[in-house]
DORO-411047 format. One record per residue (C-alpha): x, y, z. Coordinates in nm, 3 decimals. Example, Ala and Ser with C-alpha at 12.3 -4.5 7.8 and 13.67 -1.06 7.14 Angstrom:
BEGIN
(atom (1.230 -0.450 0.780))
(atom (1.367 -0.106 0.714))
***
This chain:
BEGIN
(atom (-3.458 5.172 0.340))
(atom (-3.431 4.804 0.255))
(atom (-3.110 4.657 0.391))
(atom (-3.028 4.369 0.157))
(atom (-2.669 4.458 0.225))
(atom (-2.518 4.633 0.523))
(atom (-2.653 4.985 0.569))
(atom (-2.452 5.208 0.803))
(atom (-2.579 5.544 0.919))
(atom (-2.490 5.809 1.178))
(atom (-2.748 5.995 1.387))
(atom (-2.744 6.265 1.655))
(atom (-3.036 6.248 1.896))
(atom (-3.108 6.531 2.139))
(atom (-3.152 6.459 2.512))
(atom (-3.490 6.304 2.608))
(atom (-3.578 6.246 2.242))
(atom (-3.694 5.941 2.048))
(atom (-3.659 5.888 1.672))
(atom (-3.817 5.627 1.443))
(atom (-3.621 5.501 1.144))
(atom (-3.753 5.299 0.851))
(atom (-3.520 5.008 0.786))
(atom (-3.600 4.652 0.679))
(atom (-3.372 4.387 0.819))
(atom (-3.333 4.117 1.080))
(atom (-3.000 4.230 1.225))
(atom (-2.922 4.554 1.409))
(atom (-2.584 4.652 1.559))
(atom (-2.471 4.965 1.739))
(atom (-2.130 5.026 1.584))
(atom (-2.056 5.337 1.790))
(atom (-2.229 5.546 2.055))
(atom (-2.108 5.801 2.305))
(atom (-2.366 5.705 2.574))
(atom (-2.607 5.421 2.654))
(atom (-2.956 5.444 2.504))
(atom (-3.273 5.240 2.444))
(atom (-3.380 5.067 2.124))
(atom (-3.707 4.911 2.011))
(atom (-3.741 4.710 1.689))
(atom (-4.086 4.721 1.530))
(atom (-4.351 4.724 1.801))
(atom (-4.123 4.559 2.059))
(atom (-4.067 4.723 2.396))
(atom (-3.755 4.933 2.443))
(atom (-3.446 4.761 2.577))
(atom (-3.118 4.902 2.706))
(atom (-2.848 4.921 2.440))
(atom (-2.495 5.054 2.396))
(atom (-2.194 5.047 2.167))
(atom (-2.102 4.697 2.051))
(atom (-2.436 4.530 2.123))
(atom (-2.639 4.364 1.848))
(atom (-2.980 4.210 1.792))
(atom (-3.056 3.929 1.549))
(atom (-3.407 3.792 1.516))
(atom (-3.736 3.842 1.337))
(atom (-3.762 4.079 1.045))
(atom (-3.839 4.438 1.139))
(atom (-3.925 4.753 0.944))
(atom (-3.898 5.021 1.211))
(atom (-3.612 5.097 1.452))
(atom (-3.693 5.327 1.743))
(atom (-3.399 5.483 1.926))
(atom (-3.452 5.674 2.251))
(atom (-3.195 5.900 2.416))
(atom (-3.281 5.873 2.785))
(atom (-3.015 6.120 2.893))
(atom (-3.153 6.448 3.016))
(atom (-2.830 6.630 2.931))
(atom (-2.614 6.463 2.664))
(atom (-2.682 6.439 2.291))
(atom (-2.658 6.078 2.168))
(atom (-2.421 6.039 1.873))
(atom (-2.469 5.695 1.728))
(atom (-2.358 5.486 1.430))
(atom (-2.581 5.190 1.349))
(atom (-2.562 4.900 1.106))
(atom (-2.868 4.717 0.972))
(atom (-2.880 4.412 0.744))
(atom (-3.050 4.088 0.657))
(atom (-2.810 3.843 0.821))
(atom (-2.544 3.890 1.083))
(atom (-2.280 4.160 1.052))
(atom (-1.967 4.153 1.260))
(atom (-1.745 4.434 1.370))
(atom (-1.389 4.365 1.477))
(atom (-1.302 4.726 1.553))
(atom (-1.139 4.761 1.891))
(atom (-1.020 5.072 2.070))
(atom (-0.768 5.023 2.348))
(atom (-0.726 5.328 2.567))
(atom (-0.485 5.188 2.825))
(atom (-0.157 5.001 2.781))
(atom (-0.185 4.623 2.784))
(atom (0.067 4.461 3.014))
(atom (0.153 4.105 2.925))
(atom (0.349 3.914 3.182))
(atom (0.517 3.587 3.117))
(atom (0.744 3.401 3.347))
(atom (1.107 3.409 3.244))
(atom (1.228 3.237 3.562))
(atom (1.122 2.944 3.773))
(atom (1.184 2.856 4.133))
(atom (1.102 2.538 4.315))
(atom (1.079 2.421 4.671))
(atom (0.981 2.144 4.906))
(atom (0.802 2.158 5.242))
(atom (0.681 1.907 5.496))
(atom (0.318 1.961 5.589))
(atom (0.121 1.814 5.874))
(atom (-0.216 1.876 6.031))
(atom (-0.135 2.240 6.113))
(atom (-0.156 2.523 5.860))
(atom (0.175 2.647 5.718))
(atom (0.279 2.911 5.468))
(atom (0.370 2.742 5.139))
(atom (0.473 3.061 4.954))
(atom (0.445 3.429 5.052))
(atom (0.272 3.685 4.831))
(atom (0.489 3.776 4.534))
(atom (0.379 4.020 4.262))
(atom (0.645 3.874 4.031))
(atom (0.482 3.529 4.042))
(atom (0.268 3.449 3.737))
(atom (0.203 3.084 3.814))
(atom (0.234 2.827 4.090))
(atom (0.207 2.447 4.066))
(atom (0.169 2.248 4.387))
(atom (0.237 1.872 4.387))
(atom (0.124 1.642 4.668))
(atom (0.401 1.379 4.677))
(atom (0.241 1.186 4.964))
(atom (0.103 0.841 4.884))
(atom (-0.214 0.859 5.099))
(atom (-0.260 1.205 5.254))
(atom (-0.479 1.480 5.108))
(atom (-0.340 1.834 5.093))
(atom (-0.571 2.137 5.131))
(atom (-0.473 2.467 4.967))
(atom (-0.604 2.813 5.053))
(atom (-0.529 3.128 5.246))
(atom (-0.516 3.208 5.617))
(atom (-0.738 2.968 5.808))
(atom (-0.734 2.698 5.540))
(atom (-0.887 2.370 5.652))
(atom (-1.020 2.042 5.516))
(atom (-1.368 2.198 5.500))
(atom (-1.281 2.506 5.292))
(atom (-0.945 2.436 5.125))
(atom (-0.900 2.309 4.770))
(atom (-0.810 1.939 4.800))
(atom (-0.508 1.799 4.620))
(atom (-0.525 1.421 4.613))
(atom (-0.220 1.198 4.674))
(atom (0.024 1.222 4.382))
(atom (-0.198 1.500 4.242))
(atom (-0.123 1.860 4.156))
(atom (-0.290 2.202 4.143))
(atom (-0.184 2.494 3.925))
(atom (-0.289 2.853 3.990))
(atom (-0.204 3.185 3.823))
(atom (-0.181 3.415 4.121))
(atom (0.079 3.611 4.311))
(atom (-0.100 3.591 4.646))
(atom (0.007 3.421 4.967))
(atom (-0.071 3.046 4.967))
(atom (-0.116 2.837 5.281))
(atom (-0.161 2.462 5.310))
(atom (-0.265 2.198 5.561))
(atom (-0.268 1.819 5.537))
(atom (-0.485 1.545 5.679))
(atom (-0.175 1.340 5.766))
(atom (0.154 1.414 5.940))
(atom (0.482 1.455 5.748))
(atom (0.346 1.505 5.397))
(atom (0.608 1.575 5.128))
(atom (0.483 1.871 4.920))
(atom (0.666 2.017 4.620))
(atom (0.601 2.342 4.436))
(atom (0.718 2.520 4.125))
(atom (0.681 2.898 4.082))
(atom (0.688 3.083 3.750))
(atom (0.832 3.433 3.798))
(atom (0.882 3.738 3.579))
***
């Protein structure tokens, strides 16, 4: 077949079986497949392939598809063309949970050269912004054991925003640092 336009075809390939298909094109996409498989274009070596993957390159005339499963029949839908083809089909099998913060909370702590808890873990927190209100001291942000060598530095009058509900600890390189924070909560 010469694929001057998109050619779409379904195949069923028995376990441990290879088929050769005559198609001319320079673009190959697996539109659907129930299991992973191998594909070789022209005389190229086989490569691992699965649903959603595509190849665009040199013109080919033969597509070789190998079902490497010893048990399961490969049911596949392929698309071949000259030029790229796109597929925007999407199957969502689980609910998508979108969280956005409807509430905010803020606070202020004084940090020195000893680690302190800035905010405890909170699964309702979708975002946290930390502001170092000190004029010269550097704040270090992390988890238990945070230090100047492994914490994320927040420069004087600088801020750090993270999207996480985990516990956050801080330590400073100077005594009596004024640190502010703003939490976004659901």
